[in-house]
C-alpha positions as CSV (number, residue, x, y, z in Angstrom):
1,M,88.8,178.8,111.9
2,R,91.8,177.0,110.4
3,S,94.4,175.3,111.3
4,I,97.5,177.4,111.5
5,D,100.2,177.3,108.9
6,E,104.0,178.0,109.0
7,R,104.3,181.4,107.6
8,P,106.9,183.6,109.3
9,I,105.7,186.6,111.7
10,S,105.5,189.4,108.8
11,E,103.2,192.8,108.5
12,G,100.3,192.8,105.8
13,G,101.3,194.2,102.0
14,D,100.2,197.3,103.1
15,G,102.1,197.8,106.1
16,S,99.5,197.6,108.6
17,S,100.0,194.9,111.3
18,A,97.6,192.6,113.3
19,R,99.4,192.5,116.4
20,P,97.5,194.0,119.1
21,L,98.4,197.7,119.9
22,L,97.7,198.3,123.6
23,A,100.5,198.6,125.6
24,S,98.6,196.3,127.9
25,E,98.6,193.4,125.6
26,R,101.8,193.8,125.0
27,G,105.1,191.7,126.5
28,G,103.3,188.5,127.4
29,F,104.8,185.5,126.8
30,V,103.7,184.8,123.5
31,D,104.9,188.7,122.7
32,A,108.0,188.1,124.3
33,H,109.0,184.6,122.1
34,G,107.4,185.7,119.1
35,L,105.3,182.4,118.9
36,W,102.3,184.1,116.9
37,T,102.0,184.8,113.5
38,E,100.0,188.2,112.0
39,E,97.3,185.4,110.8
40,H,97.2,184.2,114.7
41,Y,97.1,187.8,116.0
42,A,94.1,188.7,113.8
43,A,92.4,185.3,114.9
44,A,92.7,186.4,118.6
45,A,91.3,189.7,117.2
46,Q,88.4,188.3,116.0
47,M,87.8,185.1,118.9
48,R,87.5,188.6,121.2
49,R,84.6,189.6,119.2
50,V,83.1,186.4,119.0
51,I,83.5,186.1,122.8
52,D,82.0,189.7,123.4
53,E,79.0,189.0,120.6
54,L,77.6,185.5,121.9
55,G,78.5,186.1,125.5
56,I,81.2,183.3,126.0
57,E,81.7,182.7,129.6
58,M,84.5,180.2,129.8
59,V,87.0,178.7,127.2
60,R,88.1,175.3,127.2
61,F,92.4,175.8,126.5
62,S,93.4,172.1,125.1
63,F,96.3,169.8,124.4
64,V,96.9,166.4,123.0
65,D,98.9,164.7,125.1
66,Q,101.0,161.6,123.7
67,H,97.7,159.4,123.5
68,G,95.6,161.3,121.2
69,V,93.4,162.5,124.6
70,L,92.9,166.4,125.6
71,R,93.8,167.9,128.6
72,G,94.0,171.0,129.9
73,K,92.0,174.1,131.3
74,T,88.8,175.9,131.6
75,M,89.5,179.4,132.5
76,T,86.4,182.0,133.0
77,R,86.0,185.3,131.0
78,D,88.3,187.2,132.8
79,A,91.2,185.4,132.6
80,V,90.8,184.8,129.3
81,P,93.1,188.0,127.6
82,G,95.3,187.4,130.4
83,V,96.1,183.5,129.2
84,M,96.0,184.7,125.7
85,R,99.2,186.8,126.0
86,S,101.1,184.7,128.4
87,G,99.5,181.2,128.2
88,V,98.4,178.8,131.1
89,T,100.5,176.4,133.2
90,A,100.4,173.0,133.1
91,P,102.4,169.9,135.0
92,S,105.3,168.6,132.6
93,S,104.6,165.2,134.1
94,L,101.3,164.9,132.0
95,L,103.5,163.8,129.1
96,L,105.2,161.1,131.3
97,K,102.7,159.2,132.0
98,D,101.2,155.5,130.3
99,T,97.5,155.1,129.5
100,S,96.8,154.7,133.0
101,G,97.8,157.9,134.4
102,R,101.2,156.5,135.6
103,S,104.0,158.4,134.9
104,A,106.8,156.1,133.5
105,F,109.7,158.4,134.3
106,S,111.4,159.4,137.5
107,V,109.7,162.8,137.3
108,F,111.3,164.3,140.5
109,S,114.5,163.1,140.1
110,S,117.5,165.8,138.0
111,D,117.5,163.0,135.3
112,T,114.3,161.8,134.4
113,G,115.5,159.7,131.8
114,V,113.5,161.8,129.3
115,G,116.2,162.5,127.4
116,V,115.1,166.4,126.8
117,A,115.7,169.1,129.7
118,G,113.0,170.7,131.3
119,F,111.1,168.0,133.0
120,S,112.6,167.0,136.2
121,G,110.5,168.0,139.6
122,A,107.1,168.1,137.5
123,G,108.4,171.5,136.6
124,D,105.7,173.4,134.1
125,I,105.1,173.3,130.8
126,V,103.4,176.8,129.1
127,L,100.1,175.7,127.3
128,V,100.0,178.4,123.7
129,P,96.6,179.3,122.6
130,D,96.3,178.2,118.9
131,P,93.4,181.2,118.1
132,T,92.9,179.9,114.4
133,T,91.6,176.9,116.2
134,F,89.0,178.9,118.3
135,R,85.4,177.7,118.3
136,V,82.6,177.9,120.5
137,L,80.8,174.8,121.6
138,P,77.1,174.4,120.5
139,W,76.5,171.7,123.5
140,A,78.1,172.9,126.3
141,A,76.3,176.7,127.1
142,R,78.4,179.9,126.6
143,T,81.5,178.0,126.1
144,G,84.8,178.1,123.8
145,W,87.1,176.0,123.2
146,L,90.7,175.9,121.6
147,L,94.2,174.1,120.8
148,C,97.2,175.1,122.5
149,Q,101.3,174.3,121.3
150,V,102.8,173.4,124.3
151,H,106.4,175.3,125.4
152,F,109.0,175.0,128.3
153,P,109.1,178.0,130.3
154,D,112.3,179.9,128.6
155,G,110.0,179.6,125.3
156,R,111.6,176.2,123.9
157,P,108.5,174.2,122.3
158,V,108.5,171.0,123.9
159,P,109.7,168.6,121.2
160,L,107.7,165.8,123.0
161,C,104.4,167.7,121.5
162,P,102.4,165.7,119.5
163,R,101.5,168.8,117.6
164,T,104.7,169.8,117.4
165,V,105.6,166.9,116.1
166,L,103.4,166.9,113.0
167,R,104.7,170.1,112.4
168,N,108.1,169.5,112.1
169,Q,107.5,166.7,110.0
170,L,105.6,168.8,107.6
171,A,108.6,171.5,107.6
172,R,110.6,168.8,106.1
173,L,107.8,168.1,103.1
174,A,107.8,171.4,102.7
175,E,111.7,171.8,102.4
176,H,110.9,169.5,99.1
177,D,108.1,171.5,97.7
178,L,105.8,169.3,99.3
179,E,102.7,169.4,101.1
180,M,100.3,167.0,102.2
181,I,96.5,166.6,102.2
182,T,94.5,164.6,103.8
183,G,91.4,162.7,104.7
184,A,89.5,160.8,107.4
185,E,87.0,158.0,107.8
186,L,86.8,157.2,111.8
187,E,85.1,154.0,112.5
188,F,83.4,154.1,116.6
189,H,81.2,151.9,118.4
190,V,78.3,153.7,120.3
191,F,76.0,152.0,123.2
192,R,73.4,152.7,125.4
193,A,74.3,153.3,128.6
194,T,72.4,151.6,131.4
195,E,74.3,153.2,134.2
196,D,76.3,156.0,134.8
197,E,77.2,155.6,138.5
198,L,80.5,156.3,140.5
199,T,81.0,153.3,142.3
200,A,84.3,152.4,144.3
201,D,85.6,149.7,141.7
202,R,86.3,152.4,139.2
203,I,88.4,154.5,141.5
204,G,91.9,154.2,140.6
205,T,94.3,153.5,138.1
206,P,93.1,153.3,135.4
207,G,90.3,151.7,137.5
208,A,86.8,150.2,135.9
209,P,85.5,151.6,132.8
210,G,82.3,152.8,134.3
211,R,79.6,153.3,131.3
212,A,81.1,151.0,129.4
213,A,80.9,148.1,131.4
214,T,77.0,148.8,131.3
215,V,75.9,149.3,128.2
216,A,73.2,147.8,125.7
217,P,73.9,147.5,122.0
218,V,72.0,150.2,119.7
219,S,72.0,147.9,116.5
220,T,71.9,144.5,115.5
221,G,75.3,144.1,112.9
222,S,75.3,142.7,109.6
223,Q,73.4,145.1,107.6
224,L,76.0,147.3,106.4
225,L,75.1,151.1,105.6
226,H,71.5,149.5,106.2
227,E,69.0,152.8,105.8
228,E,66.6,152.1,107.8
229,G,69.1,150.5,111.0
230,L,70.7,154.5,110.6
231,D,66.7,155.8,110.9
232,S,65.9,154.0,114.2
233,L,69.2,156.5,115.3
234,D,67.9,159.0,114.0
235,H,68.2,161.5,117.4
236,L,71.9,160.5,117.8
237,V,72.7,160.8,114.4
238,Q,70.7,164.4,114.4
239,A,72.6,165.3,117.5
240,L,76.3,164.4,115.9
241,H,75.4,166.4,113.2
242,D,74.3,169.6,114.7
243,G,76.9,169.5,117.1
244,L,79.8,168.8,115.3
245,T,78.8,171.4,112.3
246,R,77.8,173.9,114.7
247,A,81.0,173.7,116.4
248,D,83.0,174.1,112.8
249,L,84.4,170.7,112.5
250,P,84.0,169.1,108.5
251,L,81.4,166.4,108.8
252,R,80.7,164.5,105.4
253,S,78.8,161.5,106.2
254,I,77.6,159.5,109.6
255,E,77.0,156.0,108.2
256,L,76.1,152.4,109.8
257,E,78.7,150.4,109.5
258,F,79.0,146.1,109.7
259,G,79.7,145.6,113.1
260,P,76.7,145.4,116.1
261,S,76.3,149.2,117.8
262,Q,79.2,150.2,114.9
263,L,79.2,153.7,112.9
264,E,81.2,155.8,110.7
265,I,82.2,159.1,109.9
266,T,84.2,160.8,107.4
267,L,85.4,164.3,107.3
268,A,86.4,166.5,104.5
269,P,89.7,166.5,103.1
270,G,92.3,169.3,104.5
271,S,95.9,169.9,105.3
272,A,97.9,167.7,107.5
273,L,97.7,169.6,110.5
274,Q,94.0,170.4,110.2
275,T,92.8,167.0,109.9
276,A,95.2,165.8,113.2
277,D,93.4,169.2,114.7
278,N,89.9,168.2,113.4
279,V,89.8,164.5,114.2
280,V,90.8,164.7,117.6
281,L,88.3,167.7,118.2
282,T,85.9,165.4,116.4
283,R,86.5,162.3,118.8
284,A,86.4,164.5,121.7
285,A,82.9,165.9,120.4
286,I,81.4,162.4,119.7
287,R,81.9,161.5,123.2
288,Q,80.7,164.0,125.0
289,I,77.5,164.7,122.8
290,C,76.7,160.8,123.2
291,R,76.9,161.4,126.7
292,R,75.0,164.0,127.4
293,H,72.3,162.2,125.1
294,G,72.4,159.2,127.1
295,Y,74.7,157.1,125.5
296,H,78.5,155.7,126.0
297,A,81.1,155.9,122.2
298,T,84.2,154.6,122.5
299,F,86.8,154.4,120.1
300,M,88.5,151.7,121.5
301,S,89.0,149.4,118.5
302,R,87.6,146.3,119.7
303,P,85.8,146.1,122.4
304,A,84.3,143.6,124.2
305,G,81.5,141.7,122.9
306,T,81.9,143.8,119.5
307,Q,84.2,139.8,118.3
308,T,81.9,140.7,114.8
309,A,83.7,143.5,113.7
310,S,86.2,146.0,114.9
311,T,86.7,149.8,114.4
312,G,89.5,151.3,111.8
313,W,91.1,154.4,111.1
314,H,91.6,154.9,107.1
315,L,93.9,157.4,106.5
316,H,93.6,159.1,102.5
317,Q,96.8,160.8,101.5
318,S,98.2,162.5,98.8
319,L,100.8,165.5,98.0
320,R,100.7,168.9,96.0
321,R,103.7,171.2,95.3
322,I,103.6,174.4,97.2
323,S,104.8,176.5,94.5
324,T,102.2,175.6,92.1
325,G,99.3,173.5,93.3
326,A,99.7,170.5,91.2
327,P,98.7,167.1,92.5
328,V,102.1,164.7,92.8
329,F,100.2,161.2,92.6
330,T,98.6,161.8,89.4
331,S,99.8,159.4,86.9
332,E,100.4,161.1,83.3
333,G,100.8,157.6,81.7
334,S,98.9,154.2,81.5
335,G,99.7,153.7,85.6
336,T,97.4,154.6,88.2
337,L,100.5,156.6,90.3
338,S,103.4,159.1,89.4
339,A,106.6,157.7,89.6
340,E,107.1,160.1,92.8
341,G,103.4,158.9,94.1
342,M,105.0,155.2,93.9
343,H,108.2,156.2,95.7
344,Y,105.8,157.8,98.5
345,L,103.9,154.2,98.6
346,A,107.0,152.3,98.6
347,G,108.0,154.3,102.2
348,L,105.0,153.6,103.2
349,L,105.2,149.8,103.0
350,A,109.2,149.9,103.7
351,H,108.4,151.7,107.1
352,A,104.9,150.0,107.7
353,S,106.0,147.6,110.6
354,A,107.7,151.1,112.4
355,A,104.9,153.1,111.9
356,T,102.4,150.7,112.9
357,A,103.4,151.8,116.8
358,F,101.9,155.0,116.0
359,A,98.7,154.4,113.5
360,T,97.9,151.3,115.9
361,P,99.4,152.0,119.2
362,T,97.0,150.1,121.7
363,V,97.8,146.5,122.9
364,N,93.3,146.2,122.1
365,G,94.0,147.0,118.0
366,Y,95.9,144.0,117.5
367,K,92.8,142.1,117.6
368,R,91.4,143.9,114.3
369,Y,94.2,142.6,112.4
370,M,92.4,139.5,111.4
371,P,92.1,137.9,107.6
372,F,89.4,138.5,105.4
373,S,88.2,141.4,107.6
374,L,88.5,144.3,105.8
375,A,91.2,145.1,107.8
376,P,94.8,144.2,106.6
377,D,97.4,142.1,108.3
378,A,100.0,141.9,105.6
379,V,102.0,144.9,103.9
380,V,101.1,144.9,100.4
381,W,99.4,147.3,98.5
382,G,96.5,146.8,96.0
383,I,94.9,149.0,93.1
384,D,91.3,149.7,94.8
385,N,91.6,146.5,97.3
386,K,90.2,147.1,100.5
387,G,92.2,143.8,102.4
388,A,95.5,145.7,101.0
389,M,97.3,147.7,103.7
390,V,97.5,150.7,101.1
391,R,94.7,150.8,98.7
392,V,95.6,153.3,95.6
393,V,92.5,155.1,95.1
394,G,92.4,157.0,91.6
395,S,93.2,156.1,88.3
396,P,95.6,158.1,85.2
397,G,95.3,161.6,85.2
398,D,92.4,162.0,87.2
399,P,93.5,164.7,89.8
400,N,92.5,163.5,92.6
401,T,94.4,160.0,93.2
402,R,95.1,159.3,96.8
403,L,96.7,156.5,98.8
404,E,94.5,155.0,101.6
405,N,96.2,153.7,104.2
406,R,93.8,151.1,106.3
407,S,96.0,149.9,108.8
408,G,95.6,152.6,111.7
409,E,92.6,152.1,114.6
410,P,90.5,154.9,115.7
411,A,91.9,155.7,118.8
412,A,95.4,156.5,117.3
413,N,96.9,160.1,118.0
414,P,96.3,161.7,114.8
415,Y,99.6,164.6,115.1
416,L,101.8,161.0,115.4
417,Y,100.1,158.9,112.7
418,I,100.2,161.2,110.4
419,G,104.0,162.4,111.3
420,A,104.5,158.7,110.7
421,Q,103.2,158.6,107.1
422,V,105.1,161.8,106.2
423,A,108.5,160.2,107.2
424,S,108.2,157.2,105.7
425,G,107.0,158.4,102.6
426,L,109.5,161.0,102.6
427,D,112.3,158.6,102.7
428,G,110.5,156.4,99.8
429,I,110.7,159.8,97.7
430,V,114.3,160.6,98.4
431,R,116.0,157.1,98.2
432,E,113.4,156.7,95.0
433,L,112.1,153.3,96.6
434,D,110.5,150.5,94.7
435,P,106.8,149.2,96.2
436,G,106.6,146.3,93.8
437,M,103.7,144.9,92.1
438,P,100.5,145.3,93.9
439,T,98.5,142.6,94.9
440,E,95.1,141.0,93.9
441,N,95.0,138.8,96.7
442,P,95.9,141.1,100.2
443,Y,95.2,137.8,102.5
444,E,97.3,135.0,100.7
445,P,100.6,133.6,102.9
446,G,103.3,134.6,102.1
447,A,103.4,138.4,102.6
448,P,105.1,140.6,104.9
449,R,103.0,140.2,108.1
450,L,102.2,143.5,110.2
451,P,103.0,143.3,113.9
452,R,101.1,141.0,115.7
453,S,101.3,142.9,119.0
454,L,102.3,146.5,120.3
455,G,105.3,144.9,121.7
456,E,106.3,143.6,117.9
457,A,106.0,146.9,116.8
458,L,107.7,148.5,119.4
459,D,110.5,146.7,118.5
460,A,109.9,147.4,115.0
461,L,110.4,151.1,115.4
462,E,113.3,150.8,117.8
463,A,115.2,149.0,115.0
464,D,114.1,151.7,112.3
465,E,116.8,154.1,111.7
466,Q,115.1,156.4,109.1
467,L,111.9,157.3,111.3
468,T,114.9,157.4,114.3
469,A,116.7,159.7,112.5
470,A,113.3,161.7,111.2
471,F,111.9,161.8,114.9
472,G,114.6,162.5,116.2
473,P,116.3,159.3,119.0
474,D,115.2,161.4,121.8
475,F,111.8,161.4,121.1
476,V,111.3,157.6,119.9
477,G,113.6,157.2,123.2
478,W,110.6,158.4,125.2
479,Y,108.0,157.0,123.1
480,L,109.1,154.0,123.4
481,S,109.7,154.0,127.3
482,L,105.4,155.4,127.8
483,K,104.7,152.6,125.2
484,R,106.4,149.4,126.9
485,S,105.2,150.6,130.5
486,E,101.9,150.1,129.1
487,F,102.7,146.9,127.5
488,A,104.2,145.4,130.6
489,R,101.5,146.0,132.3
490,Y,99.3,144.3,129.9
491,L,101.4,141.2,130.0
492,A,101.2,141.4,133.4
493,H,97.6,141.6,133.8
494,V,95.7,137.7,134.5
495,S,92.9,137.9,131.6
496,D,89.6,136.5,132.0
497,W,90.6,134.0,128.9
498,E,93.3,132.9,130.9
499,Q,91.2,132.1,134.1
500,R,88.4,130.5,132.2
501,E,91.4,128.4,130.4
502,Y,93.5,127.1,133.0
503,F,91.7,127.6,136.9
504,G,89.7,124.5,136.5
505,L,91.7,122.0,134.1
506,L,94.6,122.4,135.8
């Protein structure tokens, strides 16, 4: 089932309604606050039929946190109807933690410092199910899965919910009669797990990584798209294909990448919200499927021992008119991009440093920005040039003309990464910015550099007035606090490199 759109609640053209007719199904949190469209009610009815026909016994109700990680509760078959009517609660403090699980705010104070009312005392938030995202998990027996929006108990949407953030940006785009189409290329590493005991050193915040510390490579690397190399992993390829496609995720390809133990998947293009939903579900699916087959998959950009190649997330994007369906980036003249496409591109470049805080939100991801590595390190664009930060793909008159932002890491929160692209590009259109000339030498010295660290990217975000206005100062302040907490812990850590470099010498 596909992701929700933004249409208001309305009856069908024949006056019929998909709302539940039983009195027992009315009056819950969802109905009381008008949180579903007719499409949601129709999807919920279809979901009930699927649960009955397939004998589903458990459903995972998940929301995407600030780090792009799924959190939620697994509910039994008997509990599902109540959750569909009124949602399920979770501690609001889940949205106030950095990547270690530590709270970055004073959660038990009357003023938490978040800037948004509703978080004091670690009180509840309500996970409101989106039945249009329901699917059956092929790798978990009698189990369903769906995504949730996050609301406060008084019905207000939580403005820090990443899914809500993206929907708000898409609504801004729609005010200009524009909608976004996106496609994702996600690179990741897969290792053969050699040990999986839960030992004492793996307890804590965050604790030792377990499987990731005791793994073996699955491919030699240095042989991009080598067919026999991929064939040697055919049992894993088959498992990923079967799991992803049977879970109704739009897999297009599975490829052997350049680095040791490195793979890539591509997903079919769709609406921006569909792509974000699909990315977060696909990442979780790959990790779960791999674990069940004795592997460890990670979307960390540059794990230890993979110095020859980092992983990235290449985000393809284009716009079309809502009123006509016409592609916006298609050039009718001699240029590769239309005038509006050039303005959008210029917006991506103008806000690249600030948007990097969303495209590359981890300390580790900045180790990927290296020259001559098929990863960008400068704020430049090029025509079909894979060394540039933004690659223009297409030709005059081509309705499939698109932009490919190659700066993101595969661990990025998809709602925030895509939302930042919308906000940046829309600002370029509104202000009619000029991207300048394309580069033919993307690693040539002199071009503006992408941020060299997470701290530098966060400073750029704080200084970017347009992105702050687009996302809202409360959201940006919250995000900066979370990520600076993470970055401060990194700076305070004594690394293996420091110990080796200085301990015996000085």
